[in-house]
C-alpha distance (Angstrom), angle and dihedral (degrees) to the residues before:
residue distance angle dihedral
M1 . . .
S2 3.82 . .
D3 3.78 120.3 .
I4 3.84 90.5 -111.7
K5 3.82 93.5 51.5
R6 3.81 90.4 43.5
R7 3.83 90.6 54.5
E8 3.82 91.5 47.5
F9 3.82 90.2 50.8
M10 3.81 92.7 50.0
I11 3.80 91.6 48.5
L12 3.80 90.0 50.1
L13 3.83 91.5 47.9
G14 3.78 92.4 47.4
G15 3.79 91.5 49.8
A16 3.78 90.8 50.9
A17 3.81 90.7 50.2
V18 3.78 90.0 55.1
A19 3.79 94.8 42.5
W20 3.82 95.7 49.4
P21 3.82 97.3 66.1
L22 3.80 89.4 46.7
A23 3.78 91.5 51.7
A24 3.80 91.5 44.2
R25 3.79 91.0 51.6
A26 3.78 90.6 48.6
Q27 3.80 89.9 55.7
Q28 3.81 93.6 49.9
P29 3.82 113.9 100.3
D30 3.79 120.4 -114.2
R31 3.77 113.7 -85.2
V32 3.77 115.0 -85.4
R33 3.80 110.0 -98.8
R34 3.79 119.8 -142.0
V35 3.81 118.8 -133.7
G36 3.79 113.6 -168.7
V37 3.80 115.3 -152.8
L38 3.80 115.8 -162.6
M39 3.80 111.5 -176.6
G40 3.78 123.5 -169.9
I41 3.80 94.2 -153.4
A42 3.80 129.0 64.4
D43 3.79 127.4 -82.1
D44 3.81 92.6 -97.3
P45 3.83 134.5 126.6
E46 3.82 91.9 -80.5
G47 3.79 92.9 51.9
Q48 3.78 92.3 43.6
A49 3.81 91.1 51.8
R50 3.79 91.3 56.6
V51 3.79 93.1 46.8
M52 3.79 91.6 47.8
V53 3.81 92.3 53.4
F54 3.80 89.7 48.7
K55 3.82 92.4 50.3
Q56 3.80 93.5 45.6
A57 3.80 91.1 51.6
L58 3.81 91.0 50.3
H59 3.79 90.4 47.9
A60 3.80 89.6 54.8
L61 3.81 87.2 55.0
G62 3.80 92.2 55.2
W63 3.80 103.2 -89.8
T64 3.80 112.4 128.2
E65 3.78 121.0 -174.3
G66 3.80 110.7 -118.0
R67 3.79 93.6 17.0
N68 3.78 107.8 60.5
V69 3.81 104.9 -13.9
Q70 3.80 137.3 49.3
F71 3.81 123.3 -165.4
I72 3.80 120.4 -146.3
Y73 3.81 113.4 -165.5
R74 3.77 132.0 -159.0
W75 3.82 124.4 174.7
S76 3.80 117.4 -163.0
A77 3.85 95.9 -175.4
G78 3.78 92.1 -147.8
D79 3.80 95.8 -48.0
V80 3.81 109.9 127.2
V81 3.81 92.7 -170.9
H82 3.79 89.9 57.2
A83 3.79 89.1 46.1
R84 3.80 90.6 59.7
Q85 3.80 90.6 49.9
F86 3.80 91.6 47.6
A87 3.80 91.6 49.4
K88 3.79 89.2 57.5
E89 3.82 91.0 47.0
L90 3.80 91.9 53.5
L91 3.79 89.6 51.0
D92 3.82 92.4 47.3
L93 3.81 87.7 52.3
R94 3.83 88.1 57.0
S95 3.77 99.4 -116.0
D96 3.80 111.0 -168.8
V97 3.81 90.9 -150.7
I98 3.81 134.1 -0.2
L99 3.80 128.0 -141.7
A100 3.82 111.0 -151.8
N101 3.80 128.4 -178.1
T102 3.83 127.4 -154.2
T103 3.77 127.7 16.2
P104 3.85 99.7 -88.6
I105 3.81 90.9 51.6
A106 3.79 93.6 47.3
V107 3.80 90.2 49.1
A108 3.82 90.2 51.0
V109 3.82 90.3 54.8
R110 3.80 93.2 42.3
D111 3.79 90.9 52.8
A112 3.82 91.6 48.6
T113 3.82 98.3 53.0
R114 3.77 140.6 17.9
T115 3.79 94.3 -174.5
T116 3.82 112.6 42.1
P117 3.83 108.2 84.0
M118 3.79 118.2 -114.0
V119 3.81 130.1 -164.8
F120 3.79 112.4 -163.2
V121 3.80 133.1 -164.5
Q122 3.84 131.3 -167.4
V123 3.79 91.6 20.9
T124 3.80 131.8 140.1
A125 3.78 117.7 -111.1
G126 3.81 92.6 -117.1
V127 3.81 91.5 77.1
V128 3.83 90.8 78.4
Q129 3.80 134.4 49.5
S130 3.80 92.9 -118.3
L131 3.79 138.2 -17.2
A132 3.79 95.2 -120.2
R133 3.81 95.3 45.7
P134 3.81 107.8 20.7
G135 3.81 93.4 -178.4
G136 3.77 129.3 -147.3
N137 3.79 121.6 29.3
L138 3.80 102.8 -36.6
T139 3.77 141.2 81.7
G140 3.78 137.1 144.9
F141 3.78 146.5 117.2
T142 3.78 126.9 -36.4
N143 3.77 131.3 -138.8
F144 3.82 128.7 -129.3
E145 3.76 127.8 -33.2
P146 3.83 112.3 -117.9
S147 3.81 89.9 -114.8
I148 3.80 88.8 75.0
A149 3.82 86.7 80.7
S150 3.81 88.1 79.4
K151 3.80 90.2 55.8
W152 3.80 92.6 51.2
L153 3.80 91.9 51.0
E154 3.81 92.4 45.9
L155 3.80 89.8 54.5
L156 3.79 91.1 51.6
K157 3.80 90.8 52.0
L158 3.80 90.8 48.7
V159 3.81 94.6 54.0
A160 3.81 95.5 37.1
P161 3.84 109.2 23.1
N162 3.81 93.0 177.6
I163 3.80 96.6 62.5
S164 3.79 115.0 118.2
R165 3.81 99.5 170.6
A166 3.79 133.3 52.0
A167 3.79 126.4 -172.4
Y168 3.77 113.8 -154.6
L169 3.78 112.5 -151.9
F170 3.81 123.3 -148.9
N171 3.79 144.5 131.5
P172 3.83 110.3 -115.4
D173 3.81 90.0 -151.6
T174 3.81 94.1 61.4
A175 3.82 109.1 16.1
P176 3.82 124.2 90.1
L177 3.80 101.9 -113.6
F178 3.80 95.8 -145.0
Y179 3.83 89.0 78.6
A180 3.79 89.1 59.9
R181 3.79 91.2 48.5
A182 3.80 90.0 49.0
V183 3.81 91.2 54.1
E184 3.81 90.7 50.0
T185 3.80 89.4 52.8
A186 3.81 97.5 44.5
A187 3.82 99.9 42.0
P188 3.84 100.2 71.9
V189 3.82 90.6 52.3
L190 3.82 87.8 61.7
S191 3.83 93.8 42.8
V192 3.80 91.4 -109.4
K193 3.79 124.4 135.0
P194 3.82 109.2 -136.5
S195 3.80 120.2 -139.5
A196 3.80 122.3 -168.3
A197 3.81 114.4 -133.7
A198 3.80 98.4 -171.0
V199 3.80 107.7 176.1
H200 3.79 135.3 169.5
N201 3.79 103.2 -164.9
A202 3.79 143.7 12.5
D203 3.82 94.5 -89.6
E204 3.80 92.7 53.0
M205 3.79 89.4 46.6
E206 3.79 93.3 53.8
R207 3.81 92.4 48.5
A208 3.82 93.2 47.0
I209 3.80 94.4 51.1
E210 3.81 92.7 43.6
Q211 3.81 92.0 51.0
F212 3.80 93.3 46.6
A213 3.81 92.1 49.5
R214 3.81 93.5 57.0
A215 3.81 89.8 85.0
S216 3.79 122.7 59.9
D217 3.80 132.3 -114.9
G218 3.80 94.3 41.1
A219 3.79 132.7 139.5
L220 3.79 135.5 -172.8
L221 3.79 127.8 -124.2
V222 3.81 114.5 -169.4
L223 3.80 112.6 -155.1
P224 3.82 125.2 -144.4
D225 3.76 103.7 -90.9
L226 3.79 139.0 140.9
F227 3.80 88.2 -124.1
T228 3.80 95.8 52.3
A229 3.81 91.2 45.3
T230 3.80 91.5 52.9
N231 3.81 92.9 46.0
R232 3.80 96.9 40.0
R233 3.80 97.0 124.0
S234 3.80 92.5 51.8
I235 3.80 91.2 47.6
V236 3.81 92.7 50.3
A237 3.81 90.4 48.3
L238 3.82 92.1 49.9
A239 3.80 92.1 49.5
A240 3.81 89.8 51.4
R241 3.79 93.5 46.2
H242 3.81 92.6 52.2
R243 3.81 93.2 37.8
L244 3.80 94.3 -122.9
P245 3.80 119.8 160.5
A246 3.80 104.2 -128.7
V247 3.79 139.0 -171.7
Y248 3.78 122.2 -156.1
P249 3.83 134.6 -163.1
A250 3.82 99.5 -126.3
R251 3.79 141.2 38.1
Y252 3.80 95.5 -116.2
F253 3.82 89.6 68.9
A254 3.80 91.0 58.0
A255 3.79 90.4 43.5
S256 3.83 87.5 55.1
G257 3.80 91.3 54.9
G258 3.80 102.5 -81.0
L259 3.81 117.6 144.8
M260 3.81 98.3 -118.5
S261 3.78 143.6 -24.8
Y262 3.75 136.8 -156.2
G263 3.77 120.7 -171.9
I264 3.76 149.0 102.7
E265 3.79 122.1 -46.7
L266 3.79 97.1 -101.9
L267 3.79 97.6 -167.6
E268 3.79 90.7 53.5
T269 3.80 88.4 54.8
Y270 3.79 90.9 56.5
R271 3.81 90.7 50.5
Q272 3.78 88.7 53.6
A273 3.79 91.6 47.0
A274 3.80 89.3 57.3
S275 3.81 89.9 59.9
Y276 3.81 90.7 55.4
V277 3.81 92.5 46.9
D278 3.80 88.6 50.7
R279 3.80 92.2 52.1
I280 3.79 92.4 48.0
L281 3.80 92.5 49.3
K282 3.80 87.6 52.0
G283 3.78 92.3 55.3
E284 3.80 109.3 -86.3
R285 3.80 119.3 132.5
P286 3.81 121.5 -120.8
N287 3.78 88.6 -131.5
D288 3.81 89.1 64.6
L289 3.82 94.1 52.5
P290 3.82 111.8 81.9
V291 3.79 118.6 -134.5
Q292 3.80 109.4 -105.0
Q293 3.78 125.2 -138.9
P294 3.82 121.7 -144.3
T295 3.79 117.8 -86.9
K296 3.82 102.3 172.4
F297 3.81 122.2 66.6
E298 3.79 131.3 176.4
F299 3.79 132.8 -155.4
V300 3.80 115.1 -155.6
I301 3.82 127.8 -175.1
N302 3.80 125.4 -166.2
L303 3.79 101.4 -148.8
K304 3.79 92.9 -174.9
T305 3.81 90.4 58.9
A306 3.81 91.5 46.0
K307 3.81 90.4 55.2
A308 3.81 91.2 47.6
L309 3.81 88.6 54.7
G310 3.81 91.2 48.4
L311 3.80 92.4 -116.2
T312 3.79 122.3 151.1
L313 3.78 106.6 -154.3
P314 3.82 120.0 -147.4
P315 3.82 111.4 -106.1
Q316 3.79 91.2 -127.6
L317 3.81 89.9 55.9
L318 3.80 91.6 52.0
A319 3.79 89.9 47.3
S320 3.81 90.9 53.4
A321 3.81 93.9 53.6
D322 3.79 119.1 106.6
E323 3.79 88.7 -148.9
V324 3.81 134.6 13.9
I325 3.80 115.0 -161.4
E326 3.82 110.9 -152.8
């Protein structure tokens, strides 16, 4: 081989050696992104349903588990102390973004990091600086406005017109207190005497409901709260035992045997949250994504429970329900 041809061959070989790693890198898939999921409720069918909707929505946006995304789950089951520990674990595991549900859980993540992005759901607006410009590393989807308390009380009066008292159940350690204040404001307008049932554990809850039910013409209003969500089956059972008409803030209470619920479509919120997680993983900043308020609500009646309580529901109320469980 002549010197000229030998030099041309070496140049060609050297160029191929440089080009090969570039081509190989181009064929490598994007790095797997880590999505931390910190749920305030337990790892039960209700929690799994929300997570599944979230994952399916992300999959539709191009994120496939095991290929370009990994999900890391933590379930606090109503325990805020555990939530703080889990928030740190998700950060130690280098989550690229964290999904957090309910206000106490979002606060736990917010207090643990000012850099890792967080998308929250079912959270009060006070967690962020403003809805349009949330600031910092968090954004998401809010829960109810306090004015919904009037709607809950109106529904109780419609199904049980003779009620004159309403106990509103919540845990002051985990519930946003403006719901309680809203009930206190709305109740006198409907000729209902409000009664705070502030409880911290299951034993206190049982005693409070039992004591309230000793007098007649009472009803139960269950406020949005990590505690009430976690203890929903016990609450529904206590309301049935003491024959209290009750209204709840989410469909899963009615599906568990509660009389009726009025609240946001939770699964839709998790679909929306997936779109924000997708945008953050693709480079957008949480600060540039405005906090969204709920737009879809659902009214659910458990007709079987109504019959067990001896309640005859107005036909127009049944017609207005999004779902009637028989």
